[in-house]
N, C-alpha and C positions, 0 to 999 in steps of 0.2 A: 290558450297558448300551449304550444307543444314543448316537450322536454328538450332543452338545448343539446346540441351535439358537443361532446367533450372536446373533440378536435377543433371545432370552431371556437369554443371558449378559450382553449389554449392559444390558438392563433390570434384571437382578439387580445388576450393578455400580453402576448409578445409584441403585437403592434402598438398597444398602448404604452408599454414599457419603452419601446424604441421612440415613440412620439414624445414621451416625457423627457428623454435625454436630448432630443434635438430642439433647436429653436423653432419658433412658430413663424410661418410665412403669411403675410397679408398682402394681397395684390389689389391695387386700385386699377380697375379694368375699364377701358373705354373703347368707343368705336373708332376714334381718330384723335389726332392731336387737337388741343384747344378745348376739350370738353371739361377740363378742370381736375384732372387726375392728380397732378402735383399739388395743386391748391388744397384739394381734399386731404391728401396725405400729410401736408404740413399742418393743417388744422387738427387732425387726429394726433399728430406728434406733439403739438403745443399742449393739447389737453393732457396727454400723458405726462409731459414735463411738469405741468402745474400740479399734478397729483403726486409728484415726487419720483417718477420713473426716470432712470438714467437714459437719456436719448442723445444720440450723436448722429450728425448728418455726415454720411460718408461721401456721397456725390449727389449733386442736385443742379439741374439746369433751370434758370429762371427765364431764359429766352427774352430778357429785357422787360419782363412784366413787373411793374412796380408793386402791385398788390401781392405778388408771389414773393418778391424780395423782402417786403415788410414782414411777412410771416417767418422769415429766417432769423429776425432779431430775437436775441435771447437764447437761441439754440446753439450748442457747441458744434462747430464745423471742423471736421478732421482735415488737416492740410493734405492736398493731393501730392503725389510723387511725380518727379520729372523723369521722362523716358526719352532717350536719344534715338530718333528714328530717321535715317537717311539725311543726317545733317541738321535735323530740326529737333527742337526740344518740345515735347508734347506733355500735357498734363493728364494723368490717369488716376483712377481710384487706388488708394494705398491699402491693399488687402492686409498686408502684414501689420501695418499700423493699427488697423481696426481690430485684428485679432489680439494684438498686444493691449489695446485699450479695453476691449471686451465690455462694451456697454450692455445694458439690458435690451435696448432697441436700436437698430441701425437703419437709417434712411438711405436707400439706394435707388436713385431715379433711373429710369430707362433700362429696364431689365434686359431688353434685346440688344443692347449696345455691344458692338464688337471692339475688343481691346486692341491696343497698339501691339503689333508683333514685337516679341521680346519680353512681354509680361508673362506671368505664370500661366494664365488661362487665355484662350482665344475669345471667350464670350464672358460678358458680365454675369450671366445667370450661373456660370460655374463659380464665380467669386461668391455669389449669394449662397450657392449650395455648400461651399466650404464654411461660410459663416454659420449656416444652420447646423452643420455638423459640430461646430464649436459651441453650440448652445446659445447662440445670439439670435434674438428675434429680429426679423427683417420686414420693413415696410418698403414696397416697391411699386412701380407703375408699369403698365403694359397696354399696348393697343392691339385690337383684334387682328390687324393685318400682319402682326409679327408672330402669330401662332403658326408653327411649321405646317400643320395639317391643313390650314386654310390659306396657305401662301399662294398657291396657284389659283384658287378661287378668287381671291382678292385681285390677283393680277388680271384675271379675265374680266372682272367687273370694272376696274379702274384703268386698265391698260398699262399699269406701272407695276413692275415686279420689285418687291421689297426683299433685299438680300439679308437684312439682319433679322433672324428668326430665333424663336425659343421653342424647344421640344414641348409637345403637349403634356408630357408626363410631369413637367415642372408645374404647369398650370393646374393639373389634376392633384398634385401633391400639396398644393397650398392649403393652409388651415382655414383661410378666410379669403373670399373674393368679394370685393365691394364694387358693384357696377356704378360707374360715374357716367350718367346719361344726360344728354342735352339734345333737344330737338334740332333738326337740320337748320331750320330758319334762324333760331337763336345763335347757332354756331356760326352761320354765315354773317349774321349781324356783328358778332364779336370779331370776325375776320375783318370786316369793313372798318370797324372802329380801331383796328390796330392792336387789339388785345391778345392776338395770337402770334402774328408775324408783323414785321415792318410793312409799311404801306405797299412798296413795290413788290415785295415778296408775297404779300397777301393777295395781291391782284393776280399774280401768276398762279398761285395755288387755287384760287377760286375757278380759274379757267381750266385747270387740269384735274388734279386729284380731288379737290373739294367741290366738285359739282354736286348739285343737290341730289341727283339720282344716285351718285356714288355714296353720299352720306347716308341716304335712306337704306341702301343695301348693306353698308357696313354696320349701321345700327341694328339691322335685323340679324346679321351674323353674330354681333356681340350679345344680343338678347338671347338668341338660340343657344350660343355656347354657354352662357351663364345658366340658362334653364337646364341644359344637359347636365351641368355639374350639380345643380340642386337636386335633380332627379336621381343622380348617382348617389348623392348623400342620403336621400330618402331610402333608396334601396339598401344601402349599407346599414342604415339604422334598423330597417326591418329584419335584415339578416342577423344583426347582432342581438336583437331582442327576440329572435326566433318567433316572429309574428306569423310568418308563413314561409313556405319553401319558395325561394326565388331562384330563377335560372335552373329549371329542372333539367334541361339539356342545352348546354351552351353551344352557340354557333362557333365554327372554326373556319377561318378564311385562309386560303393559300394564294398569294400573289406571285404569279410567274414573271420574274424579272428577266427580261431579255437584254440583248446588247442595244446600244444606241441611246440617245438622249431622252427617249420617251419613257425610260425606266423610272426616272425621278417622278414624273407626273403620275405614272402608274402606282408608285408606292404611296404618294399622297392620297390618291383616290382610294386605294385599299385601306389606308389608315382612317379616312373619313367613314368608309363603309363599315369597318370594324367598330368604330366608335358608335355609330348609329345603331348597330345591331348588338352592341355590348358583347362583342365576341373576341376570342383569342385569334391571333392571326400570325401567319408565317410568310416570310419573303424568301423565295427559293429561286436559285439560278442554276440552270443545267449547262454544264460545260461539255458541249459536243465537239468532235474534231473540227467541224466547220467553224465554230466560235473560237476555238483555240488558235485557228489560223488567221483570225481577224487582227486588225491593227491594234496597237496598244491604246490608241485614242478611244476606240469603241469599248475596249475592255475596261479602261479606266472609268468610263461613264457607268458601266455596270457595277463596279466596285463602289462608286459614289452612291448609287441608288441603294445598294445593300447597307452601306453605312448609315444612310438616312433612315432606312427602315428600322435599323437597330436603335437609333436615337428616338424614333417614334414608338418604340415599345414592341417591335416585332421580334420574333425568333428567326434569325437568318441562317441560311444553310446553302452550301454549294454542292450540287450533286454531279456525278460523272455518268455519262450515258451516251450511247450512239444516237438515240432518238429522243428529242426533248419531250414530245407529247407522251409517249409511253412511260418515260421515266417520271414525269410529273404526276401522271395518273396513278402509277404504282405507289409513289410516295404519299399522295393524297389519300389513297385507300388505307395505307398503313397508319396514317395519323388521324383517320376518321374525320377528314375534312368535309364540310358541308357545301362550301362555295369555292369555286376557282375563279380568280380575277385575272383576266388575260387582256392584253392590249390588242386592239384591232389593227392589224398591220396593213390594211388597205387592200387594193386590188392586186391580183397576181400579175407579176411582171411577165412580159412576153418572152423574155430570154431565159426563163427558168420554168421548169415543170414542177417545182417543189410546191406542195400545198401549204398555205400559210398556217401558222401554228394554231390560231384560234379556230380555223376550220377543222383541223385535226382533233382538237380538244372537243369540239361540239359533236363530232362524229363518233369519237371513242368513249366519251364520258358516259358512265352509267350510274345513276343514283347520286350524281353530283351536279349542282347548279353551276353553270358557266356564265360569268358576268363579263361582258365585253366593255372595255373602256376605250372610247374613240380618241384619236390623237388630238391634242390641244392645239390651239392656234400658235403658229410659229414653230411647231415641232418639225413640219415638213422642211422648212428652210434650214433649221438646225441639222436635220437628217442629211440634207444634201451637202451641207458644209462638212459634216463628219464623213460622208462618203467620199467627198473630194480629198479630205485628209486621210481617208482610209487607204488610198493608193500610196500616198507618201509614207504613211505608217507601215504599210505592207512591205514597201521596199526597204524601210529602215529595219524591219524585223526579219527580213529574208535570211540573214545568217542563222537565226534561230531555227529556221526550217531546214537547215542542212545545206545551204548554198556554199559554194567553194569560194572563200575569201570575201565575197561581198556580192550585192545584187547584180551590178553591171558586169563584173568579171564572170559571174555564173552564166549570164546570157552569152557572153563571149565564148565561154566553154561550150555552150550549146551549139553555137555557130561552128566552132571548131570540130565538134563531133560530127555534124552533118557534112562538113568538108572532108573529114577523114573517111567517112563512109563513101562519099562520092569518089574519092581517089581510089579507094580499094575496089569499088564496083567497076571503075573504068579499066582497071587491070584485069578484072574477071569477066568483063562483058562478053568476050568471045567464048567463054566456057559456060556461062549461066544464062538461063532464060530471064525475061523481064520480071516474071513472078518471083524468082529467087532473089533478084536484085531488090525488089520491093521488101522482101523479108529482111534483107540487110538493113534497109532504112528503118524498119520497125524495131530491129535490134538496137539501133542507135537511139531511137526514141526511148526505149526501155532504160538504156544506160543513162541518158540525160535525166529522165524523171527520177530514177533511183538515186543518183548521185547529186543532182543539182536542185531538185525541187519541182513544184508544180509549174511555175511560170516558164522556166527554161524548158521543161518538158513539152509544154504547149507550143512554144516557139520552135522546138525541134520537130514537132509534128508537122507544122505548116512548111518549114524549110525542107523537110524530107519530101513532101509531095511536090513542091516546086522544083527541087533539084532532080527528082525522078523524071518529071515531065520535061525539064529543060535539057538534061544531058542524055537521057536514054529512050524517050518515047519519040518516034518519028512524027514530024520532022525534027531532028535533033537541033540543039542550040536555038530552040525557039519554044515559046509557051503555047503556040498553036497546036491543035490536035487534029490529025488527019482522020483518025478513026474515032467515031463518037463513043465506041464502047469503052475507050480509055477514060471517058468522063465518069463512068460508073466505077472504074478501077480507082480513080483519084478520090472519088467520094468515099468508097469503102475504105481505102487506105487511110484517108484523113480521119474518118470516124474511128477506125480501129486504133490508130495512133493516139487520138485524143482519149479514148477509153482506157487504153493501156497506161497512158500518162497519168490519168486521173486515179486509176486503181492503184498503180504502183506508188504514187505519192501518198495516197490515203493510207495504204498499208504501212508504208514506211513511217508516216507520221504517227499512226496508232502504235506501232512497235516502239517508237521512241518515247511516246507518252506512257505506254505500259512499263517500259524500263524505268522511267523517272518515278512513276508511282511505286514500282517495286522497290526502288532504292529508298524512297521515302518511308515505306513500310518497314523495310529492313533496318533503316536507321533508328526508327522508334523501337523495334524489337531488340536491336543490339544494345541500345542505351538501357532499356528496361531490364535486360538480362544482366548487364554489368551492375546496375544499381541494386538489383536484388541480392547480389553477392557482396555488396559494400557493407562494411561493418562500422566505419567511422565517418564522421563529418568531412574531414579532409579528403577521404576517398570519393565521397559523393560530389564534392566540389570539383575535384579533378575530372571525374567521369562526365559530369554534366557539362562543364565548360568545354571539354574536348569535343563532345558530340555536337553541341550547338555550334561551336566554331567550325567544325568540319562540314556540317550540313549547310549552314548559311554563309560560309566564307566571310565571317565577321569577327570582330574583336569582342570577347565575351568576358564578363566578370560576374561573380556571385557575391552579393553583400548579405551577410548574416547578422542577426541581432546579437547584441551583447547581453550581459546579465541584467542591465537596466532597460532592455527592450529597445535600444537604439541601434540602427544599422551602422556597421563600421566598414572600413576599407576592406577590399577583397583579400582573402587568404593568398599569400604569395606562393602559390603552388605551380605557377606557370611563368613562362618567360615574360618579360615586360612588354615585348612587342605584341603579345597576344591579348593584352589588356587594352581597353579603351584609353585614348590619350588623356581624357579628362573625365573623371567621374564626379558628378555633382552630388555630394552626400545629402544636401538639402532636398534635392528632387527625390533621391532614393528614400529619404525619411518620410517625405510626403506620400510617396507611393506605398510605403510600408504601412503608414498609419491609416491611409484612406482605402487601401486595397484596390486601387485603381491604377491602370496603366497611364504612363505619362511619357513625354518626350517626343521623339520623331514619329510623325504619322498619326499623332493623337491630337485631341483638342486642348491638352494641357502642355504648355511649353513645347509647342511643335518646332520651334527653332533649334532645339537641342540636337546635338549630333548623334545622340544615342537614344535607344528605346528602353524604357524602364518598365519591367513587368513584375507584378507581385507574385511570389511563390505561395499561392493559396492552397492550404491543405485542409482536410475536413475539420480539424480542431481549431487551427489558427494560421496566420500568415507566418511562413518560415523564413522569409528573406526577400531579396529583390534580385532579379536577373537583369543584367545590363548588357544590351547587344548594340554594338556600333557597326553598322554595315560598312563594307569596304568596296571600292570600285571593282575588285575582282569578283565579288559576290553579287554584282548587279546594283549595289548602292541602295537597295530598297527592300523592305520587308512588309510592304503594305498590302499585298494581294491577299484575298481570303484564304487561299491554300497555305500560304506562308504563315499567316496569322494563326490558323488552326494548328499547323504543325508546331509552331513555336509555343502555343498554349499547351499542346500535348506534352512537349518537352518540359515546360515549366511545371505542369501538374505532376509528371513523373518524378522530377527532382524534389518537389515539395513533399510528395508522399514518402520518398526515400528518407528525406531529412526528418520527417515526423516519425517514421518507423525507427530510425536510429535513436531519436530522442526518447521514445518510449521504451526501447530496449535498454537504454542506459537507466531509465527510471525503474524498469523492472529489475535490473541487476542490483541497483541500490536497494530496492525494496527487499530482494532476496537476502542481500547482505544484512540489512537491518533485521529481517525476520530471524536469520540465523544467529545474529548477535543477541537478539532478544531471547531466543531459545537457550543459547549457552548461558546467558545471564540468569535466566530463570532456573536452569539446571544447577548452576553454581549456588545460587541463593538457596534453592531447596535443599541441596546436599549439605551445604555449610550449616544452614539452620538446624538440620536434623542431626548431623554428626557432631556439631559443637555443643548442641544442647545437652546431649547425654553426658559427656565428661564434665561439663560445667555444672550440671545438676548434682553429679556425684561429688565434685569438689566442694560445692556450696554445702551439701549435706554433711560431708565428713568434717568440714571446717566448723559447721554449726555444732556438731557433737563435741568437738574439742573445746570450743569456746564455752558451751553450756556446762560441761562436766570438767571442772578444773581438777578434780581428784581422780581423773581417769587412770586406771592401773597402767603400769609401764608397758606390758606386752600389747594391751589394746591400743595404747597411744601409738606404739610403733606401727601396728597394723594400719591404723588410720592414716598416719603420715605416709606410709608406703602406698596406700591406696590413692591418696591425693597426688603423690608423685607419679604414679602410673597414669592417672587420668590427665595430668599436666603433660606428660610425655606423649600421650595419645593426641592431645590438642596440638602439641608442638609438631608432631608428624604431619597432621593435616595442613597446618600453616606452612610447614617446610615444603610439602608437595606443591602447594599453590605458588609459593615463591620460586621454587625450582622450575615449574612449568613456565611461569612468566619470564624468567631470565633466559631459559633455553629458547623460548619462542622469539624473544627479542635479540638473541645472540649476545646477551650480556654476561655470560659465564665463560671466562677464558679457560682453556684447557691447560692444566699443569701436568703435562705428560712426562713420566719418568719410567726408566727401566725397572720393572718390578716382577715379583713372582705372583701368579694367580692365586696360589694357595693362601697367601697372607690375607688377601682381600676377602676370600671365602671365610677364613677364620674370624676376622673382625665382623663380618656380616652376620655370622652365626651367633656371636656374642651379643650383637645389637638386637637380634630378634629372639633372644632366649625366652622372653615372656610370651611372645606370639607363638613360638614353636613348642611350648609346654604341652606335653601329652602326645606329640608327634615323634615318629622315628625318622631321623635324618641320616641319610647315607651319602657319603662323598666318594666318588670314583675319579680320582685325579692321577693320571699316569705320571711316573717319575721323569719321563723325558719331555715334559711340557717345557717349551722354551720360555725365555724371558720375554715379557711383553711390555710395550711402551704405552702406558695409559695413565689417566688421572685416577688415583686411588680413591679419592673422596667420591667422585661421581660413580665409579664402578662399585663402590660399597653401597651407594644409594640404589644402584641397579639391582644388586643381589638382594638388598633389604626389601625392596618393593616386590620382587619375584617371590621371595620366601614368605612374606606376609600375605601375598595374594594366594599362594598355595595353602598356607595354614588356614586362611579365612574360608576358602571354598572346599575344604576337605574335612571329613569328620575326625574327631579325636581318635588317636591310636592309628591313624593312617600313616603310610610311608611317604617321605619326601626325599627325592634323590637329586644330588648335584653331580653332574658328570661332565667331563671334558675330553676332547681328543683333537689330534692334529689332523687337519683335512686340507691337503695341498698347502697353499700359502696362507692358511687361516687356522685359527684355533676355534673349534666349535664347542660351545658350552650349552648345556641343557639343564633345566630345572623341571622335574616331573613330580606328579602326585598321583594318588590313586583314588581321587575324589570322583564326583559325578561327571567331570569333563566339561567341555565347552558346548553350548547349544549349537545346533546345526546352522551353518552360515555365518557364525560369529568369529571364525578364525582370523579374518582380516580386519573386521570392524572393531575387535576388542581393544585395539591400540589407539582408537580415536578418543579425543578428550570427552570426558563425562559419559563415557560408554561403560556400562557394567554388564557382567555376564547374565544377570538375572534382572528382568524388567522391574519387578517390585521387590527387590531384595531387602530383607530386614537387616542385613549385615552392614556394619558401618563402612563408610568410604564415600568418596565423591567421584570416583572414576577417573582419577588422574595418574595413578601409579604406573599403569602400563604405558600410558602416553609419555610419561617421563622416561621410562625405560627405552622406548623407541628413540626418543630424542638423544639420549645419552649414547646409545649404540651407534646411531647415524653420525653423531659428532665425532666418534672415534673411527669412522670409515667402515663400520660393519653393517650387518643386517640382522633383523630379528623377525621371527614369525612364531605362530602358535599352532598346535595341532593336538588332536586327541591321541592317546596311547593306542597303538594298533591292536595289541594283544589283551586288552582289558579296559577297565574304566580308568579315567584319569585324564589330566591335561598335561601337555609338555610344551614348555617355552624354550626355544632354541635361538641363541644369538651367536654371532661370529665376531672375532677380533682379528685384524690383520697381523701377520707375523713379519717382523722386520729384522734386519741384521743389526745386532747390537754393536757398539763401538768396542774396539780392542783395548785392553788395559795397558797402560804404559809399562815399560820394562822395570822389573824390581818391585812391582806393586802386586800384592796378592788380593784376591777378592773371590767371591762365590763364582765358581766356574770361570775364573780368569777375568772377571769384570771388576773394574774399579768402582767401589761403592761410594767413593768420596769425590769423584770427578764432577765437572760442571754439569753433565747431563744426568747425573745419578743422584739418588737420595737414599738414606738408610731405609732398611726394610720396615722399620717401625716409624711410620710417618706421623709427624706431630703437627703439621700445618695443613690448613684447608681454606678454600675460599669462604668468604663471609656467608653466613646464613646456612652453611652446610653442617648437618649433624654428624659428628665423628666420635668414634669410641675413644676413650682416654688412651694416651700413648703408653701409660705404665701398666695396662692390663696385659696379662700373659697372652702370647700368640698361640694360635692353633698349631700343634706339631705337624710336621710334614711326614706323611707315610708314603714313600715313593711307589711301592709295588703292590701294596695290599689295600683292599677296601676298608674303610673305617666306618663303623656303625655306632652312632651315638643316640641315646634316647634322652630327650630333653624333658625333664620332669617339672 
């Protein structure tokens, strides 16, 4: 055994995990009705029930068979629901009831049954699929004639076409298939005994469907289909066990789906061939200008064939090209296709010189096998029926080709153009030769073909030749020709007119088609560009809804999931008339949970007025797009082009929603990371800076407690040391509280008219211990005006700046406090002659927890300067830091606004004419402060004011 491939192992594990979450499907498979499938299913169900398994019968048909009805005894039967259909009440399987009951095993008879319109799903196999997704095991029955891939083969054998079919992928996905076989003779005997149908019905069945030859052929099909499935299981086991390399080079088939009813048969033939070869396959349709001009009837048959191919497991695609053969071959070469499956279109018709597609493919194909599929019986009749309807459909679609007003009015316009040209030529006949008159008629043909379309152009060609002969060729007023040379003139004129009409119409049609495709591409680009710039979910909802609404001329809504993962009503970002009249949130929730489209044009709730499309993104489904077509938009969105365009729009919207979602997550993550960083910085700084004073306090207190007889001077020193360390801790805590209050806006400003010198003095006294050993110089001019500020906060500002200068400058260095009036501001600076600020830190030094030295051993948590900035900005000023230009040192500069103080009332004296006892004033010696603010005692002496001289003090 070889070493297994890791990718294959991962794929196997993923498949096994998905299989464990889903319910198990067991199909009782037979060649025809009456072989005992339902009987065998009930026997297996009774055995499970006796073993203690929860078994519920969802729907089961006994067809009047007593032995089958007896097996139902003792089993729980789920009541069926009533469905009103065209005035009649019909009974159907209750899917919601079974999901709510949620047994271990559900019995669902007749897998291929078609549900009554108005129920959730068109087919019963879709109900079974939903039960499996819910984790419920299902037992069901199926006949071979109901397999989609074998449907036309069974029709050819029996002469009866079965319309209720099941996609082969459902059969292949079954966990277990039990073949219930009965020889044809025994089945016919059961028919005669009335064990399958009633007597009269059984007699008709034996003469038609249940002929012995038919039963033998159906039995062979059932055996072969079961054998193919067993062989596939064997190959899967060998691949999983890495026994040998299987499928060294896989075959890939391409089925060329053309217009007409033969496309469905061609798709089924391609599906059978792909299954026999175990190959991937594609169903491709090329839309040429000729096909686009065909009737809606023929084009709808093409769309039906492509939809069938998708259900049978093919990859479907619609290509655009001028020539179908070259486009198909180029695509086949690009996809490494080994076989081309083409329908044989029969003999070439006498009225056209176009080579059939299969002949072109056989002539042009190089290195690709071309498989021809002949038309099935009855296709010729159907083709003639479609061709007859083709003319009616062509007339109905004539306005789309550019006809004026409608088909018959366009032909009337063509007649009018020929008449106008004839009248004009009659007036000019004496001045022009007959050749020039013929040119006038050709000009009319060009105008008719350009403005009215192909049909009116052809009519104008014939009318022009007839009018030219009747009115202007001798003998006039007669269709007879005296000169046989005019016959050549008529022939050439008619040929030229027809060619001109054809070329003009084709070019015009291709130009319109190119314009439409350009608009479609432009719409996708425009929406993608706007979505790329969208930053919020409401913006994406508005942009996506607007573009889908404009392109499809439909009512649009976007349903997004809430925090519980359930879709909700659309965001009201648009006018009510732009939203669908009724949005079924139950359908939207089903689409969101199942990630499958539903509603109009699908197999799930097709009677709905709206189309529900999941917004699938790479990581998960982001919502549901609801589109309700309007008559102005054509009333339908079922064509492949429209489906692909709508899928593209949905994918773009889903990607934009996912992008915004993860942008929000990234932003939250950044905020969390930043908060964590700040928290760590705070804890680190606090743990370091509080530990030192706490250690000192504990040590000094221990010395006092152990030495009761400590001498008086030593005791005083220890008490002062404890007091200093406590004050240091108080400063740290005060900074933290101040920063928190300032950030939260919780510190009200008590602004009063005061002198700056007083605050400088109180700050110097508060910092006398920090400034010990430094020379402090104050330069405060005598003409400094009164300023309106909060004295407590401004004292905190000066205290932090002075402590910062003392901390980062050596002992014996100079610290200078200066102020000056600069315009309508007072500019205050605190300078030192220390090492200065690191390069690039001038602006960042005011951020929280930012310190001038990365690994500084100096105490502090980096909040002092941040508090300074908050205080200055709260007073309407600015603060910045710079290095001293003419030497070492740092300088911190802040500004305070200068305002006009109120005038003192008459008869009241005060400093410089200001009333110090008024409502807006307070005494120079402030005694009150906001809570938690450290203030020097009011009874301490104030710093004397020296108006015109510099004062130098040395703090020892």
